[in-house]
C-alpha positions in Angstrom: 74.4 159.2 121.8 77.1 160.8 124.0 80.8 160.3 123.5 80.8 158.0 126.5 78.2 155.7 124.9 80.0 155.6 121.5 82.4 152.6 121.5 84.5 154.0 118.6 84.9 157.4 120.4 85.7 155.7 123.7 88.4 153.4 122.3 89.6 154.7 119.0 90.5 158.4 119.5 94.0 159.7 119.7 95.5 159.9 123.2 95.1 163.7 123.3 91.5 163.6 122.0 91.9 162.9 118.3 94.2 163.3 115.4 95.8 166.0 113.3 96.3 165.3 109.6 98.5 167.4 107.4 97.8 167.0 103.7 100.3 168.8 101.5 101.7 169.2 98.0 105.2 170.6 97.3 106.7 171.5 93.9 108.8 168.7 92.6 111.9 170.9 92.3 114.0 171.4 94.2 113.8 168.0 95.8 115.4 169.3 99.0 112.1 170.9 99.9 110.3 167.5 99.9 113.2 166.0 101.9 113.0 168.8 104.4 109.3 168.3 105.0 109.7 164.6 105.3 112.5 165.0 107.9 110.4 167.5 109.9 107.4 165.1 109.9 109.6 162.2 110.9 111.2 164.3 113.6 107.7 165.0 115.0 106.9 161.3 115.0 104.1 161.6 112.3 103.1 158.6 110.3 102.2 158.7 106.7 98.6 157.7 105.8 99.6 157.9 102.1 101.9 160.1 100.1 101.8 163.7 101.3 99.3 163.0 104.1 100.7 162.6 107.6 99.0 162.1 110.9 99.9 162.9 114.5 97.8 162.4 117.7 96.3 165.8 118.6 97.9 167.9 121.2 98.9 171.6 121.6 102.6 171.0 120.7 101.7 168.8 117.7 99.3 171.4 116.5 101.8 174.3 116.8 104.5 172.3 115.0 102.2 171.3 112.2 100.8 174.8 111.8 104.4 176.1 111.5 105.2 173.4 109.0 102.0 174.3 107.1 103.1 177.9 106.8 106.6 176.8 105.6 105.1 174.6 102.9 103.0 177.5 101.7 106.1 179.6 101.6 107.6 176.9 99.4 104.8 177.6 96.9 103.1 174.5 98.0 99.7 173.8 99.4 98.9 172.5 102.8 95.7 171.7 104.8 95.7 170.9 108.4 92.7 168.9 109.6 91.7 168.0 113.1 89.5 164.9 113.5 88.2 163.0 116.5 88.1 159.6 114.7 89.9 158.3 111.7 88.6 155.4 109.7 90.9 152.5 110.2 92.2 154.1 113.4 93.2 150.7 114.9 95.7 150.2 112.1 96.8 153.8 112.2 97.5 153.6 115.9 99.4 150.3 115.4 101.5 152.0 112.7 102.2 154.9 115.1 103.2 152.5 117.8 105.3 150.6 115.3 107.1 153.7 114.4 107.9 154.4 118.0 109.0 150.8 118.5 111.4 151.2 115.6 112.8 154.4 117.2 113.2 152.6 120.5 114.9 149.7 118.8 117.4 152.2 117.3 118.3 153.4 120.7 118.6 149.8 122.0 121.0 149.1 119.2 123.0 152.2 120.1 123.0 151.1 123.8 124.5 147.8 122.7 127.2 149.7 120.9 127.7 151.9 123.9 128.2 148.9 126.3 130.5 147.2 123.8 132.6 150.4 123.7 132.8 150.5 127.5 133.8 146.8 127.7 136.5 147.4 125.1 138.0 150.1 127.2 138.0 147.7 130.1 139.8 145.0 128.0 142.4 147.5 126.9 142.6 148.9 130.5 142.1 152.4 129.1 140.8 154.3 132.1 141.0 158.0 131.3 139.0 161.0 132.3 138.7 162.0 128.6 137.2 158.6 127.7 134.8 158.8 130.7 133.7 162.3 129.7 133.2 161.2 126.1 131.1 158.2 127.2 129.1 160.4 129.6 128.3 162.8 126.7 127.2 159.8 124.6 124.9 158.5 127.3 123.4 162.0 127.7 122.7 162.0 124.0 121.0 158.6 124.2 118.9 159.8 127.2 117.8 163.0 125.3 116.9 161.0 122.2 114.9 158.6 124.4 113.1 161.6 126.0 112.1 163.0 122.6 110.6 159.6 121.6 108.9 159.1 124.9 107.3 162.5 124.6 105.7 161.6 121.3 104.9 158.0 122.4 101.4 159.0 123.5 100.1 155.4 123.3 102.9 153.7 125.3 104.6 151.6 122.6 105.7 148.2 123.9 109.4 148.9 123.0 109.7 151.6 125.6 110.4 149.2 128.4 113.3 147.4 126.6 114.7 150.8 125.8 114.5 151.9 129.4 116.2 148.7 130.5 119.0 149.1 127.9 119.6 152.7 129.1 119.8 151.4 132.7 122.5 148.9 131.6 124.4 151.7 129.9 124.2 153.8 133.1 125.5 150.8 135.2 128.3 150.1 132.8 129.4 153.8 132.8 129.3 153.9 136.6 131.6 150.8 136.7 133.9 152.4 134.2 133.9 155.6 136.2 134.8 153.8 139.4 137.9 152.4 137.6 138.9 155.8 136.3 138.6 157.3 139.8 140.5 154.3 141.3 143.3 154.9 138.9 143.5 158.5 139.9 143.8 157.6 143.6 146.4 155.0 142.9 148.5 157.4 140.8 148.3 160.2 143.5 
């Protein structure tokens, strides 16, 4: 049976052609080592299959990052095995968990976008139209966009929350443009 004829292979493989699974063990002390590995895996967008076993959709950048982390774990006097597999048992649930993790990240950005818009509107209410505030808000929006880009890069399955996040960022952009127009208008009035 070819891969095209296999319904599991045709529908249940990772977006890049499978999955990478890192199985590791780290000494219990110091605890900062465990926390560092957890943060790195979370930053890569990995999901935990169980304690000390994390999965990512396969791809060249994911493999490089996990190989590097594997070496770092070994340097911590731990053990680490990196497995590549084309199909995982329960993949539907694993993919759903992966998408759920991305949706949670998108939701965090949407929440920050709401805060961003509230901050801009507060400046309007207080009639606080300064270049310094405009610059600060522009930097905040750049950070939100960069954060979104990182999540989007690891969102290989197209999580449903992406669209709401894109819309929230567009609202932030529009609010900032409106605020900027008032800042520039104040400059021309004061000149």
